[in-house]
N, C-alpha and C positions, 0 to 999 in steps of 0.2 A: 244391532250394530249399525245398520244403515241410519237409524234414527239419530244415533249419537253423532255420526259423521255429518248428517244434515244440520243438526242443531249447532254443532261446532262451526260449520261453514256459515250458517246464518249469523251466529254471534260475531264471527270475524268480519263479515260483510257489514254488519251493523256498526261495529267499531270503526271500520274504514269510512263509514258515512260521516263520522264526526271529524270535520276538518278544522274547526276552530272552536275555542271555548265558548260556552253559552254566554249570551249577553242578556242576563235576566233583568227584568224591569225592577226599578226601585220599589220597595214596598214600605209604605208609610207606617210608622209605629206611633200609636197614641198612648197617652198616659191614662190607663184604665186598670183598676184593681177591683176584682169582685171578692166578696167574702162568703165562704161556704163553711158553715158549722164552726165559725170562729177562726178559720184559716184564710188568710189573704192570698189570693191567687192573681198574679198579674196576667192581663189579657191584652197585649199591645196590638193584636190583629183582630180585635172584636169587630171593627168596622167592616171587615170582609164577610161577616155573617149577614150583612144587609142584602136585600133582594137585588139581584143584578139588573132586574127590569126597572127598578125604581131609583137606584143610586148610581149616578153617573161615574163617581170615582171607582166603584166596584166594577162597573161595566168596562171602563178604560183599563183597569188592572187585568181583568179576565181576557180582554182582547190582546193585551201585550203578552200575557202568558201563552195564549193560543198561538201567537206568531212564533214564539220560541219553540213550542211543542211541535206544531205542524211543520215548521222549517226543518226540524230534525227528522220527523217521520217521513216527510216527502223525499228526504235524501237517501232513504233505505232502498237499495236497488231491487230487492225482492218483495217490496211491499204489496204491489198489485197481485203478484202470484199468490202470496200468503192470503190476501183478502179473498181471492177467488176460491182458494182451497177451503178456507173457513166457511165461506158462503155455501159451498157444495156440501160440507159436512152438516151444517145447521139447516139445510133446506130439505126438510122431510115433513110428511103429514103427521100431525099430532092431534090427539083427542083430549078434550078437557075432562075434568073430573065430573061425575054426575052432580047435577044441581039439586039442592034440597027441595026446591019448589016443583020442578018438572021431571026430575030424574031422567034427563036426556043427556046423551053425549053430544058435544058440539064438535064438529070437524073443523080443524084449523089447517087450512091448506098451506103449502110451502110459501114462504115469503110474506105471510100475514102475521100481524101482531097477535099475540095471545090475549084473550080478554082478561081483564083484571077482576 
């Protein structure tokens, strides 16, 4: 029951954080049609699949989207508290699966990235 009350309160606070409609950046549409097995499929946003590190248009679009997103997220009053709680929940020691080569378990201390 407490969880439901907390979630409802969080949802209400999040909705209250929205004070104005979002001002999304304009997204360019291109005239591109791909054909798959004889079916023509329009793909007007194909240019967004380019590498953000190599295409300035994509990098500018991502930066504009991030301004909208983070502007919203930073307005949530409980954001820092939620982040601290999630960090505490995820911050525990973990062990990797045994390696085929060495058959050893590798300790992954809290706040470390797991090996890939």
